[in-house]
C-alpha positions in Angstrom: 106.8 103.7 14.7 103.4 105.3 15.3 102.5 106.2 18.8 99.3 107.3 20.6 96.9 105.1 18.6 96.0 102.6 21.3 92.3 102.0 21.8 91.4 104.6 19.2 92.4 103.0 15.9 89.1 101.7 14.4 87.0 104.8 15.0 89.9 107.1 14.1 90.6 105.5 10.8 87.0 105.3 9.7 86.4 108.9 10.6 89.5 110.0 8.9 89.7 108.2 5.6 86.0 108.7 4.6 86.5 112.4 5.1 89.6 112.5 2.9 87.9 111.8 -0.4 84.3 111.0 -0.8 80.6 111.6 -0.2 79.1 112.1 3.2 77.0 108.9 3.0 78.0 105.5 1.6 76.2 102.2 1.3 77.8 99.5 -0.7 78.1 95.7 -1.0 81.4 94.4 -2.0 82.7 97.9 -2.5 82.3 100.2 -5.5 84.5 102.3 -7.7 84.1 105.1 -5.2 84.7 103.1 -2.0 87.2 100.4 -1.2 88.0 98.4 1.9 91.5 97.5 3.0 92.4 94.6 5.3 95.6 96.4 6.4 96.9 99.9 7.1 99.4 100.1 4.2 96.9 100.4 1.3 97.6 103.4 -1.0 95.1 106.2 -0.9 93.8 106.9 -4.4 92.4 110.3 -5.4 88.6 110.3 -5.7 88.2 107.1 -3.9 87.1 106.5 -0.3 89.2 104.0 1.6 87.9 102.2 4.7 90.0 100.2 7.2 88.7 98.4 10.3 90.8 96.0 12.4 88.5 93.0 12.4 89.9 91.1 9.4 93.5 91.8 10.6 92.5 90.4 14.1 91.0 87.2 12.4 94.3 86.9 10.4 96.3 87.3 13.6 94.3 84.5 15.3 94.8 82.1 12.4 98.5 82.9 12.2 99.2 82.7 16.0 96.8 79.9 17.1 96.6 77.6 14.1 99.5 78.1 11.6 101.9 79.3 14.3 103.9 81.1 11.7 103.5 83.7 8.9 100.8 82.6 6.6 102.3 81.7 3.1 100.0 81.4 0.1 100.8 80.0 -3.3 100.7 83.4 -4.9 102.9 86.2 -3.4 100.4 89.0 -2.7 101.3 92.4 -1.1 98.3 92.2 1.1 99.5 88.9 2.6 102.9 90.5 3.5 101.1 93.4 5.1 98.7 91.2 7.0 101.6 89.1 8.4 103.1 92.3 9.8 100.0 92.5 12.0 100.2 96.2 12.9 96.7 96.2 14.5 96.4 93.8 17.4 93.9 93.2 20.3 96.0 95.6 22.4 94.5 98.5 20.4 90.9 97.7 21.5 89.2 97.5 24.9 88.7 93.8 25.8 84.9 94.4 26.3 84.5 95.6 22.7 85.7 92.7 20.6 85.9 88.9 20.3 88.6 87.2 18.2 88.9 83.4 18.0 90.3 80.7 15.7 89.8 76.9 15.7 89.0 73.7 13.9 85.6 73.0 12.4 85.7 69.5 13.9 85.9 71.1 17.3 82.7 73.0 16.7 84.5 76.4 16.6 81.5 78.2 15.1 79.2 77.0 17.9 81.8 78.0 20.5 82.2 81.5 19.0 78.4 81.9 19.0 78.2 81.1 22.7 80.9 83.6 23.5 79.3 86.3 21.4 76.0 85.8 23.2 77.7 86.2 26.6 79.7 89.3 25.6 77.3 91.1 23.4 73.9 89.8 24.4 70.9 89.0 22.2 71.9 91.5 19.5 75.2 89.6 18.9 75.8 88.3 15.3 75.7 84.6 14.6 78.5 82.7 12.8 77.1 80.2 10.4 77.0 76.5 11.3 78.5 75.5 8.0 82.0 76.3 9.4 81.6 73.4 11.9 82.9 70.8 9.4 85.9 68.4 9.7 87.6 70.0 6.6 87.3 73.7 7.8 89.5 75.9 9.9 87.9 79.2 11.0 89.3 82.5 12.3 86.7 85.1 13.3 86.7 88.6 14.9 83.9 90.9 15.9 84.0 94.5 17.1 81.3 96.7 18.4 81.8 100.2 19.9 79.4 103.1 20.5 80.6 106.5 21.6 78.0 109.2 22.6 78.5 112.9 22.8 77.3 114.1 26.2 76.0 117.2 24.6 74.4 116.7 21.1 75.7 118.9 18.4 73.3 120.9 16.2 71.9 119.6 13.0 72.9 122.0 10.2 69.7 123.3 8.7 71.0 123.6 5.2 73.0 121.2 3.0 76.8 121.2 3.3 78.4 121.4 -0.1 81.1 118.6 0.0 83.7 118.2 -2.7 86.2 120.2 -4.6 86.6 122.4 -7.7 83.2 122.5 -9.4 82.1 119.0 -8.2 80.1 119.7 -5.0 77.5 117.4 -3.6 74.9 118.5 -1.0 75.1 116.4 2.2 73.7 116.5 5.7 75.9 117.9 8.4 76.1 118.6 12.1 78.2 120.8 14.3 78.1 124.3 15.8 76.9 127.3 13.8 78.0 130.9 14.1 75.5 131.7 16.8 77.5 132.9 19.8 75.2 132.0 22.7 75.4 130.1 26.0 73.5 127.1 24.6 76.4 126.1 22.3 79.1 126.3 25.0 78.7 122.7 26.3 79.0 121.3 22.8 82.0 123.6 22.1 83.7 122.1 25.2 83.7 118.7 23.4 85.8 120.0 20.5 89.6 120.4 20.8 91.4 122.2 18.0 94.7 120.5 18.0 96.4 122.0 15.0 94.9 124.7 12.7 96.7 126.1 9.7 93.9 127.3 7.5 90.3 126.2 6.6 91.5 123.4 4.4 94.2 122.1 6.8 93.4 121.4 10.4 93.1 118.6 13.0 90.4 118.4 15.7 89.5 115.9 18.5 85.9 115.2 19.4 85.4 114.1 23.1 82.8 111.4 23.8 81.3 110.0 27.0 84.3 107.6 27.3 87.4 109.5 28.3 89.8 106.7 27.1 88.4 106.9 23.6 88.8 109.7 21.0 87.6 110.6 17.6 90.1 112.5 15.4 89.1 114.3 12.3 91.9 115.6 10.0 91.1 117.9 7.1 94.4 117.5 5.3 96.0 116.3 2.1 96.8 112.6 2.5 100.1 110.9 2.3 100.7 107.8 0.1 99.0 105.3 2.4 96.6 105.1 5.3 99.6 104.3 7.6 101.8 107.2 6.4 98.8 109.6 6.7 98.1 108.5 10.2 101.8 108.8 11.2 101.9 112.4 9.8 98.7 113.3 11.7 100.1 111.8 14.9 103.3 113.9 14.5 101.2 117.0 14.2 99.1 116.1 17.2 102.2 115.5 19.3 103.6 118.9 18.3 100.2 120.7 18.5 98.8 122.9 21.2 95.2 121.8 21.8 92.6 124.3 22.8 88.9 124.2 23.3 86.9 125.5 20.3 86.4 129.2 20.6 83.1 131.1 20.8 83.7 132.5 17.3 84.7 129.2 15.7 82.3 127.3 13.4 82.2 123.5 13.1 80.5 121.6 10.3 81.0 117.8 9.8 79.2 115.6 7.2 77.0 112.9 8.6 78.5 109.5 7.8 76.5 106.3 7.3 78.6 103.3 6.0 77.4 99.8 5.4 79.8 97.5 3.4 80.0 93.7 3.0 83.4 93.2 1.4 85.1 90.1 0.0 88.9 90.1 -0.4 88.7 88.3 -3.7 92.4 88.0 -4.5 92.8 85.7 -1.5 90.1 83.2 -2.5 91.1 79.8 -3.7 94.8 80.2 -2.9 96.4 77.2 -1.3 98.7 77.5 1.8 102.3 76.6 1.5 102.8 76.2 5.3 104.0 72.8 6.3 101.1 70.6 7.4 98.6 72.9 5.8 99.3 72.4 2.1 95.9 70.8 1.5 94.0 73.9 2.7 92.9 76.8 0.5 91.3 80.1 1.4 87.6 79.4 1.3 86.4 82.7 2.7 88.0 86.1 3.3 85.5 88.9 4.0 84.8 91.8 6.3 81.5 93.5 7.1 81.6 97.1 8.3 78.9 99.4 9.7 79.8 102.9 10.8 77.8 106.0 11.7 78.9 109.5 12.7 76.2 112.2 13.5 75.2 114.8 16.0 74.7 112.3 18.8 78.0 110.3 18.5 79.8 107.6 16.6 79.4 103.8 16.3 81.3 101.0 14.6 80.3 97.4 14.2 82.4 95.0 12.1 83.2 91.3 11.7 86.0 89.6 9.9 85.8 86.0 8.6 88.9 84.1 7.5 88.2 80.4 6.7 90.4 77.7 5.3 89.0 74.5 3.6 90.7 71.2 2.9 90.6 70.5 -0.8 93.6 68.5 -1.9 96.9 69.9 -3.0 96.2 69.3 -6.7 93.2 71.7 -6.7 93.3 74.7 -9.0 92.0 78.2 -8.4 89.7 79.1 -11.4 88.6 82.5 -10.2 88.3 85.1 -13.0 89.0 88.2 -10.9 91.4 90.0 -13.2 91.7 91.0 -16.9 90.8 88.3 -19.4 89.9 87.5 -23.0 86.6 86.0 -24.0 85.7 84.9 -27.4 83.3 82.5 -29.2 84.0 80.6 -32.4 83.1 77.4 -34.2 85.5 74.6 -33.5 86.3 74.2 -37.1 86.3 77.9 -37.8 89.3 80.1 -38.3 88.5 83.2 -36.3 86.0 83.9 -33.6 82.7 85.7 -34.4 82.7 87.4 -31.0 85.7 88.5 -29.0 86.1 90.8 -25.9 89.1 91.8 -23.8 87.8 92.6 -20.3 90.0 95.0 -18.3 87.5 96.4 -15.8 84.0 95.9 -14.4 82.2 98.5 -16.5 80.2 95.8 -18.5 79.6 93.5 -15.6 76.4 93.0 -13.7 76.9 94.6 -10.3 76.2 92.6 -7.1 73.1 93.6 -5.1 
């Protein structure tokens, strides 16, 4: 069991996984071959691919499971992600109550309108708005929103040159911030914000960045990953527990890539699947998505995310005709013997990308 992650998980994971394997700045819709989003912590880490986790979809799933279904959610197709989501490792206990909203309810009870009212009260005029289309008699909605901003009391320096990020001969110039080699009094307040927790060499170390909120922390780990997000986090936490933190020294140098992430991601394998839970057999997954915005630069870190998990009543005899995996396509005359065009589609290389 992992310890010490309370109240820090969303920022910690985003800061960590993006640094493990990817470019300094990412903007995607629906993900890309270089960046994927996981709704849970047990997703494998794949070499050469960024992997992003934020707790909002898990929180929405938890609300649906606890407040509506009142049991583990069972879908007609046994997916690993459903099993992991039902474990519910991330909960509202990991997040300050002022930083999130998680609700579930029936469309006939105007759940979207009620959520919008609560969002306005908690997050003000800049709060997101849940669409009115979920206020229907045949819809059940679970929704979660998270917003957190952490500021460094002393801004770090912007690195004047490009940081060459990557490995081997594949280096990409990216913007960076931190503390340069200049040993003067102006850098000392910023150095005091950096704890070196465990340093083995320049490619294997763990640091903590202090923000203006003492209860929150940002952990960056320059390490080789374990198999999954969870196992990597557990190994980092073990090293933190055994480490001997010290403030960054006058001769130490710190360079961190600036991160800008904006992803609207749909968990397509869940769409269209009917529930097998008693009393909910007529409902299928209408929507399963997560939007994530994350920034890390010389002034601080911010994360904003929403998770939407909606069920729709569609009749138990409905079929899910979603072409989201390998398939064969061919064209032939009805009275012909063989097709005059045929294609086996294994990946998205020849598909029109979403904008």
